mmCIF entry with sequence, helices, sheets and N, C-alpha, C, O atoms, coordinates in Angstrom:
data_MODEL
# 
_entry.id   MODEL 
# 
_entity.id                         1 
_entity.type                       polymer 
_entity.pdbx_number_of_molecules   1 
# 
_entity_poly.entity_id                      1 
_entity_poly.type                           'polypeptide(L)' 
_entity_poly.nstd_linkage                   no 
_entity_poly.nstd_monomer                   no 
_entity_poly.pdbx_seq_one_letter_code       MPQLNPSPWFYIMVATWATMMLLITKLTATPTHTTPINTNKPPHTKTTWPW 
_entity_poly.pdbx_seq_one_letter_code_can   MPQLNPSPWFYIMVATWATMMLLITKLTATPTHTTPINTNKPPHTKTTWPW 
_entity_poly.pdbx_strand_id                 A 
# 
loop_
_entity_poly_seq.entity_id 
_entity_poly_seq.num 
_entity_poly_seq.mon_id 
_entity_poly_seq.hetero 
1 1  MET n 
1 2  PRO n 
1 3  GLN n 
1 4  LEU n 
1 5  ASN n 
1 6  PRO n 
1 7  SER n 
1 8  PRO n 
1 9  TRP n 
1 10 PHE n 
1 11 TYR n 
1 12 ILE n 
1 13 MET n 
1 14 VAL n 
1 15 ALA n 
1 16 THR n 
1 17 TRP n 
1 18 ALA n 
1 19 THR n 
1 20 MET n 
1 21 MET n 
1 22 LEU n 
1 23 LEU n 
1 24 ILE n 
1 25 THR n 
1 26 LYS n 
1 27 LEU n 
1 28 THR n 
1 29 ALA n 
1 30 THR n 
1 31 PRO n 
1 32 THR n 
1 33 HIS n 
1 34 THR n 
1 35 THR n 
1 36 PRO n 
1 37 ILE n 
1 38 ASN n 
1 39 THR n 
1 40 ASN n 
1 41 LYS n 
1 42 PRO n 
1 43 PRO n 
1 44 HIS n 
1 45 THR n 
1 46 LYS n 
1 47 THR n 
1 48 THR n 
1 49 TRP n 
1 50 PRO n 
1 51 TRP n 
# 
_struct_asym.id          A 
_struct_asym.entity_id   1 
# 
loop_
_struct_conf.conf_type_id 
_struct_conf.id 
_struct_conf.pdbx_PDB_helix_id 
_struct_conf.beg_label_comp_id 
_struct_conf.beg_label_asym_id 
_struct_conf.beg_label_seq_id 
_struct_conf.pdbx_beg_PDB_ins_code 
_struct_conf.end_label_comp_id 
_struct_conf.end_label_asym_id 
_struct_conf.end_label_seq_id 
_struct_conf.pdbx_end_PDB_ins_code 
_struct_conf.beg_auth_comp_id 
_struct_conf.beg_auth_asym_id 
_struct_conf.beg_auth_seq_id 
_struct_conf.end_auth_comp_id 
_struct_conf.end_auth_asym_id 
_struct_conf.end_auth_seq_id 
_struct_conf.pdbx_PDB_helix_class 
_struct_conf.details 
_struct_conf.pdbx_PDB_helix_length 
HELX_P HELX_P1 AA1 PRO A 8  ? THR A 28 ? PRO A 8  THR A 28 1 ? 21 
HELX_P HELX_P2 AA2 THR A 32 ? THR A 34 ? THR A 32 THR A 34 5 ? 3  
HELX_P HELX_P3 AA3 PRO A 36 ? ASN A 38 ? PRO A 36 ASN A 38 5 ? 3  
HELX_P HELX_P4 AA4 PRO A 43 ? THR A 45 ? PRO A 43 THR A 45 5 ? 3  
# 
_struct_conf_type.id          HELX_P 
_struct_conf_type.criteria    ? 
_struct_conf_type.reference   ? 
# 
loop_
_atom_site.group_PDB 
_atom_site.id 
_atom_site.type_symbol 
_atom_site.label_atom_id 
_atom_site.label_alt_id 
_atom_site.label_comp_id 
_atom_site.label_asym_id 
_atom_site.label_entity_id 
_atom_site.label_seq_id 
_atom_site.pdbx_PDB_ins_code 
_atom_site.Cartn_x 
_atom_site.Cartn_y 
_atom_site.Cartn_z 
_atom_site.occupancy 
_atom_site.B_iso_or_equiv 
_atom_site.pdbx_formal_charge 
_atom_site.auth_seq_id 
_atom_site.auth_comp_id 
_atom_site.auth_asym_id 
_atom_site.auth_atom_id 
_atom_site.pdbx_PDB_model_num 
ATOM 1   N N  . MET A 1 1  ? 39.086 -6.333 30.167  1.00 0.00 ? 1  MET A N  1 
ATOM 2   C CA . MET A 1 1  ? 39.167 -4.895 29.908  1.00 0.00 ? 1  MET A CA 1 
ATOM 3   C C  . MET A 1 1  ? 38.250 -4.553 28.721  1.00 0.00 ? 1  MET A C  1 
ATOM 4   O O  . MET A 1 1  ? 38.683 -4.634 27.571  1.00 0.00 ? 1  MET A O  1 
ATOM 5   N N  . PRO A 1 2  ? 37.037 -4.186 28.976  1.00 0.00 ? 2  PRO A N  1 
ATOM 6   C CA . PRO A 1 2  ? 36.074 -3.969 27.883  1.00 0.00 ? 2  PRO A CA 1 
ATOM 7   C C  . PRO A 1 2  ? 36.354 -2.712 27.068  1.00 0.00 ? 2  PRO A C  1 
ATOM 8   O O  . PRO A 1 2  ? 35.745 -2.505 26.018  1.00 0.00 ? 2  PRO A O  1 
ATOM 9   N N  . GLN A 1 3  ? 37.265 -1.874 27.540  1.00 0.00 ? 3  GLN A N  1 
ATOM 10  C CA . GLN A 1 3  ? 37.509 -0.630 26.813  1.00 0.00 ? 3  GLN A CA 1 
ATOM 11  C C  . GLN A 1 3  ? 38.383 -0.840 25.572  1.00 0.00 ? 3  GLN A C  1 
ATOM 12  O O  . GLN A 1 3  ? 38.513 0.070  24.753  1.00 0.00 ? 3  GLN A O  1 
ATOM 13  N N  . LEU A 1 4  ? 38.975 -2.014 25.423  1.00 0.00 ? 4  LEU A N  1 
ATOM 14  C CA . LEU A 1 4  ? 39.859 -2.228 24.287  1.00 0.00 ? 4  LEU A CA 1 
ATOM 15  C C  . LEU A 1 4  ? 39.078 -2.324 22.980  1.00 0.00 ? 4  LEU A C  1 
ATOM 16  O O  . LEU A 1 4  ? 39.547 -1.859 21.942  1.00 0.00 ? 4  LEU A O  1 
ATOM 17  N N  . ASN A 1 5  ? 37.901 -2.919 23.025  1.00 0.00 ? 5  ASN A N  1 
ATOM 18  C CA . ASN A 1 5  ? 37.109 -3.105 21.814  1.00 0.00 ? 5  ASN A CA 1 
ATOM 19  C C  . ASN A 1 5  ? 35.818 -2.311 21.910  1.00 0.00 ? 5  ASN A C  1 
ATOM 20  O O  . ASN A 1 5  ? 35.244 -2.196 22.992  1.00 0.00 ? 5  ASN A O  1 
ATOM 21  N N  . PRO A 1 6  ? 35.352 -1.761 20.796  1.00 0.00 ? 6  PRO A N  1 
ATOM 22  C CA . PRO A 1 6  ? 34.068 -1.061 20.803  1.00 0.00 ? 6  PRO A CA 1 
ATOM 23  C C  . PRO A 1 6  ? 32.938 -2.024 21.127  1.00 0.00 ? 6  PRO A C  1 
ATOM 24  O O  . PRO A 1 6  ? 33.049 -3.226 20.890  1.00 0.00 ? 6  PRO A O  1 
ATOM 25  N N  . SER A 1 7  ? 31.874 -1.500 21.659  1.00 0.00 ? 7  SER A N  1 
ATOM 26  C CA . SER A 1 7  ? 30.736 -2.343 22.000  1.00 0.00 ? 7  SER A CA 1 
ATOM 27  C C  . SER A 1 7  ? 30.061 -2.846 20.732  1.00 0.00 ? 7  SER A C  1 
ATOM 28  O O  . SER A 1 7  ? 30.212 -2.239 19.672  1.00 0.00 ? 7  SER A O  1 
ATOM 29  N N  . PRO A 1 8  ? 29.318 -3.945 20.824  1.00 0.00 ? 8  PRO A N  1 
ATOM 30  C CA . PRO A 1 8  ? 28.600 -4.453 19.642  1.00 0.00 ? 8  PRO A CA 1 
ATOM 31  C C  . PRO A 1 8  ? 27.666 -3.416 19.037  1.00 0.00 ? 8  PRO A C  1 
ATOM 32  O O  . PRO A 1 8  ? 27.422 -3.427 17.831  1.00 0.00 ? 8  PRO A O  1 
ATOM 33  N N  . TRP A 1 9  ? 27.142 -2.522 19.867  1.00 0.00 ? 9  TRP A N  1 
ATOM 34  C CA . TRP A 1 9  ? 26.253 -1.485 19.333  1.00 0.00 ? 9  TRP A CA 1 
ATOM 35  C C  . TRP A 1 9  ? 26.982 -0.581 18.353  1.00 0.00 ? 9  TRP A C  1 
ATOM 36  O O  . TRP A 1 9  ? 26.375 -0.045 17.426  1.00 0.00 ? 9  TRP A O  1 
ATOM 37  N N  . PHE A 1 10 ? 28.291 -0.411 18.558  1.00 0.00 ? 10 PHE A N  1 
ATOM 38  C CA . PHE A 1 10 ? 29.056 0.418  17.628  1.00 0.00 ? 10 PHE A CA 1 
ATOM 39  C C  . PHE A 1 10 ? 29.036 -0.194 16.234  1.00 0.00 ? 10 PHE A C  1 
ATOM 40  O O  . PHE A 1 10 ? 28.834 0.505  15.241  1.00 0.00 ? 10 PHE A O  1 
ATOM 41  N N  . TYR A 1 11 ? 29.248 -1.519 16.169  1.00 0.00 ? 11 TYR A N  1 
ATOM 42  C CA . TYR A 1 11 ? 29.224 -2.187 14.868  1.00 0.00 ? 11 TYR A CA 1 
ATOM 43  C C  . TYR A 1 11 ? 27.821 -2.173 14.275  1.00 0.00 ? 11 TYR A C  1 
ATOM 44  O O  . TYR A 1 11 ? 27.658 -2.058 13.060  1.00 0.00 ? 11 TYR A O  1 
ATOM 45  N N  . ILE A 1 12 ? 26.814 -2.290 15.126  1.00 0.00 ? 12 ILE A N  1 
ATOM 46  C CA . ILE A 1 12 ? 25.435 -2.254 14.639  1.00 0.00 ? 12 ILE A CA 1 
ATOM 47  C C  . ILE A 1 12 ? 25.126 -0.876 14.056  1.00 0.00 ? 12 ILE A C  1 
ATOM 48  O O  . ILE A 1 12 ? 24.496 -0.769 13.003  1.00 0.00 ? 12 ILE A O  1 
ATOM 49  N N  . MET A 1 13 ? 25.568 0.168  14.737  1.00 0.00 ? 13 MET A N  1 
ATOM 50  C CA . MET A 1 13 ? 25.303 1.515  14.243  1.00 0.00 ? 13 MET A CA 1 
ATOM 51  C C  . MET A 1 13 ? 26.043 1.767  12.926  1.00 0.00 ? 13 MET A C  1 
ATOM 52  O O  . MET A 1 13 ? 25.488 2.374  12.010  1.00 0.00 ? 13 MET A O  1 
ATOM 53  N N  . VAL A 1 14 ? 27.280 1.306  12.831  1.00 0.00 ? 14 VAL A N  1 
ATOM 54  C CA . VAL A 1 14 ? 28.045 1.495  11.595  1.00 0.00 ? 14 VAL A CA 1 
ATOM 55  C C  . VAL A 1 14 ? 27.391 0.731  10.450  1.00 0.00 ? 14 VAL A C  1 
ATOM 56  O O  . VAL A 1 14 ? 27.288 1.246  9.336   1.00 0.00 ? 14 VAL A O  1 
ATOM 57  N N  . ALA A 1 15 ? 26.951 -0.493 10.718  1.00 0.00 ? 15 ALA A N  1 
ATOM 58  C CA . ALA A 1 15 ? 26.304 -1.285 9.670   1.00 0.00 ? 15 ALA A CA 1 
ATOM 59  C C  . ALA A 1 15 ? 24.993 -0.632 9.236   1.00 0.00 ? 15 ALA A C  1 
ATOM 60  O O  . ALA A 1 15 ? 24.672 -0.589 8.048   1.00 0.00 ? 15 ALA A O  1 
ATOM 61  N N  . THR A 1 16 ? 24.238 -0.123 10.216  1.00 0.00 ? 16 THR A N  1 
ATOM 62  C CA . THR A 1 16 ? 22.974 0.539  9.876   1.00 0.00 ? 16 THR A CA 1 
ATOM 63  C C  . THR A 1 16 ? 23.230 1.802  9.063   1.00 0.00 ? 16 THR A C  1 
ATOM 64  O O  . THR A 1 16 ? 22.525 2.073  8.091   1.00 0.00 ? 16 THR A O  1 
ATOM 65  N N  . TRP A 1 17 ? 24.234 2.570  9.460   1.00 0.00 ? 17 TRP A N  1 
ATOM 66  C CA . TRP A 1 17 ? 24.544 3.802  8.732   1.00 0.00 ? 17 TRP A CA 1 
ATOM 67  C C  . TRP A 1 17 ? 24.988 3.494  7.313   1.00 0.00 ? 17 TRP A C  1 
ATOM 68  O O  . TRP A 1 17 ? 24.573 4.165  6.368   1.00 0.00 ? 17 TRP A O  1 
ATOM 69  N N  . ALA A 1 18 ? 25.833 2.477  7.162   1.00 0.00 ? 18 ALA A N  1 
ATOM 70  C CA . ALA A 1 18 ? 26.307 2.115  5.826   1.00 0.00 ? 18 ALA A CA 1 
ATOM 71  C C  . ALA A 1 18 ? 25.151 1.639  4.954   1.00 0.00 ? 18 ALA A C  1 
ATOM 72  O O  . ALA A 1 18 ? 25.090 1.953  3.765   1.00 0.00 ? 18 ALA A O  1 
ATOM 73  N N  . THR A 1 19 ? 24.235 0.881  5.552   1.00 0.00 ? 19 THR A N  1 
ATOM 74  C CA . THR A 1 19 ? 23.078 0.406  4.786   1.00 0.00 ? 19 THR A CA 1 
ATOM 75  C C  . THR A 1 19 ? 22.197 1.574  4.365   1.00 0.00 ? 19 THR A C  1 
ATOM 76  O O  . THR A 1 19 ? 21.712 1.612  3.234   1.00 0.00 ? 19 THR A O  1 
ATOM 77  N N  . MET A 1 20 ? 21.988 2.528  5.272   1.00 0.00 ? 20 MET A N  1 
ATOM 78  C CA . MET A 1 20 ? 21.156 3.677  4.935   1.00 0.00 ? 20 MET A CA 1 
ATOM 79  C C  . MET A 1 20 ? 21.815 4.516  3.836   1.00 0.00 ? 20 MET A C  1 
ATOM 80  O O  . MET A 1 20 ? 21.133 4.993  2.929   1.00 0.00 ? 20 MET A O  1 
ATOM 81  N N  . MET A 1 21 ? 23.132 4.698  3.912   1.00 0.00 ? 21 MET A N  1 
ATOM 82  C CA . MET A 1 21 ? 23.826 5.462  2.884   1.00 0.00 ? 21 MET A CA 1 
ATOM 83  C C  . MET A 1 21 ? 23.702 4.762  1.533   1.00 0.00 ? 21 MET A C  1 
ATOM 84  O O  . MET A 1 21 ? 23.513 5.416  0.508   1.00 0.00 ? 21 MET A O  1 
ATOM 85  N N  . LEU A 1 22 ? 23.809 3.428  1.533   1.00 0.00 ? 22 LEU A N  1 
ATOM 86  C CA . LEU A 1 22 ? 23.692 2.684  0.282   1.00 0.00 ? 22 LEU A CA 1 
ATOM 87  C C  . LEU A 1 22 ? 22.288 2.804  -0.286  1.00 0.00 ? 22 LEU A C  1 
ATOM 88  O O  . LEU A 1 22 ? 22.112 2.974  -1.492  1.00 0.00 ? 22 LEU A O  1 
ATOM 89  N N  . LEU A 1 23 ? 21.285 2.714  0.586   1.00 0.00 ? 23 LEU A N  1 
ATOM 90  C CA . LEU A 1 23 ? 19.905 2.820  0.116   1.00 0.00 ? 23 LEU A CA 1 
ATOM 91  C C  . LEU A 1 23 ? 19.624 4.218  -0.424  1.00 0.00 ? 23 LEU A C  1 
ATOM 92  O O  . LEU A 1 23 ? 18.973 4.366  -1.458  1.00 0.00 ? 23 LEU A O  1 
ATOM 93  N N  . ILE A 1 24 ? 20.116 5.247  0.277   1.00 0.00 ? 24 ILE A N  1 
ATOM 94  C CA . ILE A 1 24 ? 19.894 6.620  -0.182  1.00 0.00 ? 24 ILE A CA 1 
ATOM 95  C C  . ILE A 1 24 ? 20.589 6.840  -1.521  1.00 0.00 ? 24 ILE A C  1 
ATOM 96  O O  . ILE A 1 24 ? 20.047 7.504  -2.405  1.00 0.00 ? 24 ILE A O  1 
ATOM 97  N N  . THR A 1 25 ? 21.787 6.285  -1.669  1.00 0.00 ? 25 THR A N  1 
ATOM 98  C CA . THR A 1 25 ? 22.507 6.441  -2.930  1.00 0.00 ? 25 THR A CA 1 
ATOM 99  C C  . THR A 1 25 ? 21.752 5.775  -4.060  1.00 0.00 ? 25 THR A C  1 
ATOM 100 O O  . THR A 1 25 ? 21.648 6.334  -5.152  1.00 0.00 ? 25 THR A O  1 
ATOM 101 N N  . LYS A 1 26 ? 21.220 4.579  -3.812  1.00 0.00 ? 26 LYS A N  1 
ATOM 102 C CA . LYS A 1 26 ? 20.461 3.881  -4.845  1.00 0.00 ? 26 LYS A CA 1 
ATOM 103 C C  . LYS A 1 26 ? 19.166 4.628  -5.158  1.00 0.00 ? 26 LYS A C  1 
ATOM 104 O O  . LYS A 1 26 ? 18.750 4.690  -6.315  1.00 0.00 ? 26 LYS A O  1 
ATOM 105 N N  . LEU A 1 27 ? 18.527 5.195  -4.134  1.00 0.00 ? 27 LEU A N  1 
ATOM 106 C CA . LEU A 1 27 ? 17.276 5.904  -4.377  1.00 0.00 ? 27 LEU A CA 1 
ATOM 107 C C  . LEU A 1 27 ? 17.510 7.173  -5.186  1.00 0.00 ? 27 LEU A C  1 
ATOM 108 O O  . LEU A 1 27 ? 16.683 7.539  -6.022  1.00 0.00 ? 27 LEU A O  1 
ATOM 109 N N  . THR A 1 28 ? 18.625 7.842  -4.943  1.00 0.00 ? 28 THR A N  1 
ATOM 110 C CA . THR A 1 28 ? 18.898 9.077  -5.673  1.00 0.00 ? 28 THR A CA 1 
ATOM 111 C C  . THR A 1 28 ? 19.415 8.791  -7.075  1.00 0.00 ? 28 THR A C  1 
ATOM 112 O O  . THR A 1 28 ? 19.489 9.705  -7.896  1.00 0.00 ? 28 THR A O  1 
ATOM 113 N N  . ALA A 1 29 ? 19.774 7.550  -7.368  1.00 0.00 ? 29 ALA A N  1 
ATOM 114 C CA . ALA A 1 29 ? 20.299 7.200  -8.690  1.00 0.00 ? 29 ALA A CA 1 
ATOM 115 C C  . ALA A 1 29 ? 19.308 6.347  -9.471  1.00 0.00 ? 29 ALA A C  1 
ATOM 116 O O  . ALA A 1 29 ? 19.704 5.576  -10.345 1.00 0.00 ? 29 ALA A O  1 
ATOM 117 N N  . THR A 1 30 ? 18.029 6.480  -9.160  1.00 0.00 ? 30 THR A N  1 
ATOM 118 C CA . THR A 1 30 ? 17.016 5.695  -9.851  1.00 0.00 ? 30 THR A CA 1 
ATOM 119 C C  . THR A 1 30 ? 16.849 6.186  -11.291 1.00 0.00 ? 30 THR A C  1 
ATOM 120 O O  . THR A 1 30 ? 17.188 7.331  -11.588 1.00 0.00 ? 30 THR A O  1 
ATOM 121 N N  . PRO A 1 31 ? 16.336 5.348  -12.182 1.00 0.00 ? 31 PRO A N  1 
ATOM 122 C CA . PRO A 1 31 ? 16.122 5.758  -13.582 1.00 0.00 ? 31 PRO A CA 1 
ATOM 123 C C  . PRO A 1 31 ? 15.129 6.910  -13.688 1.00 0.00 ? 31 PRO A C  1 
ATOM 124 O O  . PRO A 1 31 ? 14.495 7.294  -12.706 1.00 0.00 ? 31 PRO A O  1 
ATOM 125 N N  . THR A 1 32 ? 15.007 7.452  -14.897 1.00 0.00 ? 32 THR A N  1 
ATOM 126 C CA . THR A 1 32 ? 14.212 8.660  -15.089 1.00 0.00 ? 32 THR A CA 1 
ATOM 127 C C  . THR A 1 32 ? 12.728 8.403  -14.925 1.00 0.00 ? 32 THR A C  1 
ATOM 128 O O  . THR A 1 32 ? 11.984 9.340  -14.637 1.00 0.00 ? 32 THR A O  1 
ATOM 129 N N  . HIS A 1 33 ? 12.260 7.162  -15.097 1.00 0.00 ? 33 HIS A N  1 
ATOM 130 C CA . HIS A 1 33 ? 10.823 6.935  -15.012 1.00 0.00 ? 33 HIS A CA 1 
ATOM 131 C C  . HIS A 1 33 ? 10.312 7.079  -13.583 1.00 0.00 ? 33 HIS A C  1 
ATOM 132 O O  . HIS A 1 33 ? 9.103  7.134  -13.362 1.00 0.00 ? 33 HIS A O  1 
ATOM 133 N N  . THR A 1 34 ? 11.226 7.140  -12.604 1.00 0.00 ? 34 THR A N  1 
ATOM 134 C CA . THR A 1 34 ? 10.809 7.388  -11.233 1.00 0.00 ? 34 THR A CA 1 
ATOM 135 C C  . THR A 1 34 ? 11.145 8.817  -10.816 1.00 0.00 ? 34 THR A C  1 
ATOM 136 O O  . THR A 1 34 ? 10.809 9.233  -9.707  1.00 0.00 ? 34 THR A O  1 
ATOM 137 N N  . THR A 1 35 ? 11.804 9.568  -11.691 1.00 0.00 ? 35 THR A N  1 
ATOM 138 C CA . THR A 1 35 ? 12.173 10.944 -11.378 1.00 0.00 ? 35 THR A CA 1 
ATOM 139 C C  . THR A 1 35 ? 11.202 11.893 -12.069 1.00 0.00 ? 35 THR A C  1 
ATOM 140 O O  . THR A 1 35 ? 11.196 11.960 -13.299 1.00 0.00 ? 35 THR A O  1 
ATOM 141 N N  . PRO A 1 36 ? 10.387 12.624 -11.328 1.00 0.00 ? 36 PRO A N  1 
ATOM 142 C CA . PRO A 1 36 ? 9.382  13.501 -11.950 1.00 0.00 ? 36 PRO A CA 1 
ATOM 143 C C  . PRO A 1 36 ? 10.001 14.609 -12.803 1.00 0.00 ? 36 PRO A C  1 
ATOM 144 O O  . PRO A 1 36 ? 9.355  15.097 -13.731 1.00 0.00 ? 36 PRO A O  1 
ATOM 145 N N  . ILE A 1 37 ? 11.224 15.011 -12.513 1.00 0.00 ? 37 ILE A N  1 
ATOM 146 C CA . ILE A 1 37 ? 11.818 16.146 -13.215 1.00 0.00 ? 37 ILE A CA 1 
ATOM 147 C C  . ILE A 1 37 ? 12.131 15.772 -14.666 1.00 0.00 ? 37 ILE A C  1 
ATOM 148 O O  . ILE A 1 37 ? 12.001 16.605 -15.563 1.00 0.00 ? 37 ILE A O  1 
ATOM 149 N N  . ASN A 1 38 ? 12.545 14.518 -14.901 1.00 0.00 ? 38 ASN A N  1 
ATOM 150 C CA . ASN A 1 38 ? 12.994 14.124 -16.232 1.00 0.00 ? 38 ASN A CA 1 
ATOM 151 C C  . ASN A 1 38 ? 12.008 13.174 -16.908 1.00 0.00 ? 38 ASN A C  1 
ATOM 152 O O  . ASN A 1 38 ? 12.424 12.293 -17.661 1.00 0.00 ? 38 ASN A O  1 
ATOM 153 N N  . THR A 1 39 ? 10.722 13.336 -16.656 1.00 0.00 ? 39 THR A N  1 
ATOM 154 C CA . THR A 1 39 ? 9.746  12.418 -17.236 1.00 0.00 ? 39 THR A CA 1 
ATOM 155 C C  . THR A 1 39 ? 9.634  12.609 -18.743 1.00 0.00 ? 39 THR A C  1 
ATOM 156 O O  . THR A 1 39 ? 9.223  11.683 -19.443 1.00 0.00 ? 39 THR A O  1 
ATOM 157 N N  . ASN A 1 40 ? 9.983  13.770 -19.255 1.00 0.00 ? 40 ASN A N  1 
ATOM 158 C CA . ASN A 1 40 ? 9.858  14.018 -20.689 1.00 0.00 ? 40 ASN A CA 1 
ATOM 159 C C  . ASN A 1 40 ? 11.124 13.661 -21.456 1.00 0.00 ? 40 ASN A C  1 
ATOM 160 O O  . ASN A 1 40 ? 11.195 13.887 -22.664 1.00 0.00 ? 40 ASN A O  1 
ATOM 161 N N  . LYS A 1 41 ? 12.121 13.108 -20.777 1.00 0.00 ? 41 LYS A N  1 
ATOM 162 C CA . LYS A 1 41 ? 13.369 12.755 -21.445 1.00 0.00 ? 41 LYS A CA 1 
ATOM 163 C C  . LYS A 1 41 ? 13.492 11.234 -21.523 1.00 0.00 ? 41 LYS A C  1 
ATOM 164 O O  . LYS A 1 41 ? 13.009 10.534 -20.633 1.00 0.00 ? 41 LYS A O  1 
ATOM 165 N N  . PRO A 1 42 ? 14.124 10.720 -22.562 1.00 0.00 ? 42 PRO A N  1 
ATOM 166 C CA . PRO A 1 42 ? 14.356 9.270  -22.644 1.00 0.00 ? 42 PRO A CA 1 
ATOM 167 C C  . PRO A 1 42 ? 15.291 8.813  -21.530 1.00 0.00 ? 42 PRO A C  1 
ATOM 168 O O  . PRO A 1 42 ? 16.139 9.584  -21.082 1.00 0.00 ? 42 PRO A O  1 
ATOM 169 N N  . PRO A 1 43 ? 15.148 7.572  -21.079 1.00 0.00 ? 43 PRO A N  1 
ATOM 170 C CA . PRO A 1 43 ? 15.987 7.088  -19.965 1.00 0.00 ? 43 PRO A CA 1 
ATOM 171 C C  . PRO A 1 43 ? 17.474 7.084  -20.301 1.00 0.00 ? 43 PRO A C  1 
ATOM 172 O O  . PRO A 1 43 ? 18.299 7.219  -19.397 1.00 0.00 ? 43 PRO A O  1 
ATOM 173 N N  . HIS A 1 44 ? 17.841 6.932  -21.573 1.00 0.00 ? 44 HIS A N  1 
ATOM 174 C CA . HIS A 1 44 ? 19.259 6.819  -21.891 1.00 0.00 ? 44 HIS A CA 1 
ATOM 175 C C  . HIS A 1 44 ? 19.987 8.157  -21.788 1.00 0.00 ? 44 HIS A C  1 
ATOM 176 O O  . HIS A 1 44 ? 21.216 8.192  -21.848 1.00 0.00 ? 44 HIS A O  1 
ATOM 177 N N  . THR A 1 45 ? 19.252 9.254  -21.634 1.00 0.00 ? 45 THR A N  1 
ATOM 178 C CA . THR A 1 45 ? 19.913 10.541 -21.482 1.00 0.00 ? 45 THR A CA 1 
ATOM 179 C C  . THR A 1 45 ? 20.359 10.769 -20.044 1.00 0.00 ? 45 THR A C  1 
ATOM 180 O O  . THR A 1 45 ? 21.150 11.668 -19.762 1.00 0.00 ? 45 THR A O  1 
ATOM 181 N N  . LYS A 1 46 ? 19.844 9.948  -19.141 1.00 0.00 ? 46 LYS A N  1 
ATOM 182 C CA . LYS A 1 46 ? 20.224 10.076 -17.732 1.00 0.00 ? 46 LYS A CA 1 
ATOM 183 C C  . LYS A 1 46 ? 21.631 9.511  -17.536 1.00 0.00 ? 46 LYS A C  1 
ATOM 184 O O  . LYS A 1 46 ? 22.021 8.553  -18.204 1.00 0.00 ? 46 LYS A O  1 
ATOM 185 N N  . THR A 1 47 ? 22.383 10.106 -16.625 1.00 0.00 ? 47 THR A N  1 
ATOM 186 C CA . THR A 1 47 ? 23.716 9.597  -16.333 1.00 0.00 ? 47 THR A CA 1 
ATOM 187 C C  . THR A 1 47 ? 23.612 8.206  -15.733 1.00 0.00 ? 47 THR A C  1 
ATOM 188 O O  . THR A 1 47 ? 22.878 7.988  -14.769 1.00 0.00 ? 47 THR A O  1 
ATOM 189 N N  . THR A 1 48 ? 24.354 7.263  -16.311 1.00 0.00 ? 48 THR A N  1 
ATOM 190 C CA . THR A 1 48 ? 24.307 5.886  -15.817 1.00 0.00 ? 48 THR A CA 1 
ATOM 191 C C  . THR A 1 48 ? 25.324 5.728  -14.702 1.00 0.00 ? 48 THR A C  1 
ATOM 192 O O  . THR A 1 48 ? 26.491 6.088  -14.851 1.00 0.00 ? 48 THR A O  1 
ATOM 193 N N  . TRP A 1 49 ? 24.864 5.184  -13.581 1.00 0.00 ? 49 TRP A N  1 
ATOM 194 C CA . TRP A 1 49 ? 25.731 4.990  -12.425 1.00 0.00 ? 49 TRP A CA 1 
ATOM 195 C C  . TRP A 1 49 ? 26.267 3.566  -12.412 1.00 0.00 ? 49 TRP A C  1 
ATOM 196 O O  . TRP A 1 49 ? 25.595 2.653  -12.892 1.00 0.00 ? 49 TRP A O  1 
ATOM 197 N N  . PRO A 1 50 ? 27.453 3.361  -11.877 1.00 0.00 ? 50 PRO A N  1 
ATOM 198 C CA . PRO A 1 50 ? 28.080 2.021  -11.921 1.00 0.00 ? 50 PRO A CA 1 
ATOM 199 C C  . PRO A 1 50 ? 27.360 0.976  -11.084 1.00 0.00 ? 50 PRO A C  1 
ATOM 200 O O  . PRO A 1 50 ? 27.578 -0.218 -11.291 1.00 0.00 ? 50 PRO A O  1 
ATOM 201 N N  . TRP A 1 51 ? 26.505 1.383  -10.141 1.00 0.00 ? 51 TRP A N  1 
ATOM 202 C CA . TRP A 1 51 ? 25.851 0.366  -9.326  1.00 0.00 ? 51 TRP A CA 1 
ATOM 203 C C  . TRP A 1 51 ? 24.466 0.069  -9.861  1.00 0.00 ? 51 TRP A C  1 
ATOM 204 O O  . TRP A 1 51 ? 23.756 -0.767 -9.303  1.00 0.00 ? 51 TRP A O  1 
# 
């Protein structure tokens, strides 16, 4: 009965989505030297993220 368990593609899609979310989160939390908006501010003024 194959309907009891999701297909392997379901797990692949979830893993890919989770990886993309993690990468996007890391990219949006980069230090100030990669952020053009805060180039004139010292890096320690940027909010430090736990990851």
